[in-house]
C-alpha positions, 0 to 999 in steps of 0.5 A: 311154766309148770304149776307147782306140785302142790297146786297140781295136787289141789286141782286134782283133788278138786276135780276128783271131788266134782265127779260121781263117787263111783268114778272117783273110785274107778279112777283110783283103780287105773294105773298111770299111762294105761290104755283105757276104754270107757264104755258109755263114757257120758260127757267124758269127765272120767276120761278127761280126769284120767288123761290129765292126771294119770296120762292114760291113752284113753278112748271112749264109746258113747251112745248119745250124740250129745255125750259124744259132742261133750267129749269132743269139746273136751278134746277126747277120742270118743266115737258114737256106738252101742256097747251091746253091738259094737264091742265085738269089733275091738281086737283081743287085749287092746286095752289095759282097762275097760270101764263100764260105769253105772251102765251094766243094768241098761245093757240088752245082753249084760253077760255078753258085754262083760265077756267082750270087756274081758276079751278086749282088756286085761282088766274090767271095772264095773260099777252098778246100783245094787237092787238088793239094797235095804231101802229098795227091799223095804220100798217093794215090800211095803209099797208094793210097787217097783222101787225108785232111788237116786240111782234109779229114778225112773218109772217102771214103764220108761226106765232104761234099767232093764237088767237089774242085779244085786251084788250077789248076782254079779259075783255069781256071774263073774264066777260062772264066767271064770273072772277073778274079782281083784277088788270090790267096794260097796258104797252106802247112801252117803257115798262111804266106800267099804271093801266087800271081801267075803262079806257079801251079806252085809254089802248086799244089804247095805250097799247102794252101789258097787264097784268091781275090778275084774281080771281074767 
């Protein structure tokens, strides 16, 4: 027996709220029944949500074996792989959406990864911590040490975040590569999302995190 629509909507809302805020925003950008590749999919929470509530044809690639095992336990189609080296093996236009959530800064060659994402997908969705966030600026200015935050909690010597960027940096890179920003959001420390539009100064200063939907 199919659950009543109001019960299904309630379950969808509860599961969505349990996800990271950037993943909630990414899920809202995905079209129903789309072909989706989640790069660095972690434990598969986003893919499972999209498969359940948007009926997507979802695939994932994840570096850690623990993450792959967690995805498989959810019944997801996920392989172990490295985005820096393995995205080149995917054919052109194989997906409608290619997702990279909170992982761009950990890529060895982020420009190449972004290029492959746009080659194999009609759209790319990227979320990342904004290194120009005002608290990071103040920590560096007055503390004189590499800043840490909830999104970037590691010490400088053991951090996986090797290519940090600001919102303005990312917008400039998209322009250089010829990609169009279809939608962009900044998130403050409370998780409140605001459209970036042309207000890069405000978003770059007060946005702790950003989510971009890109097209060719």
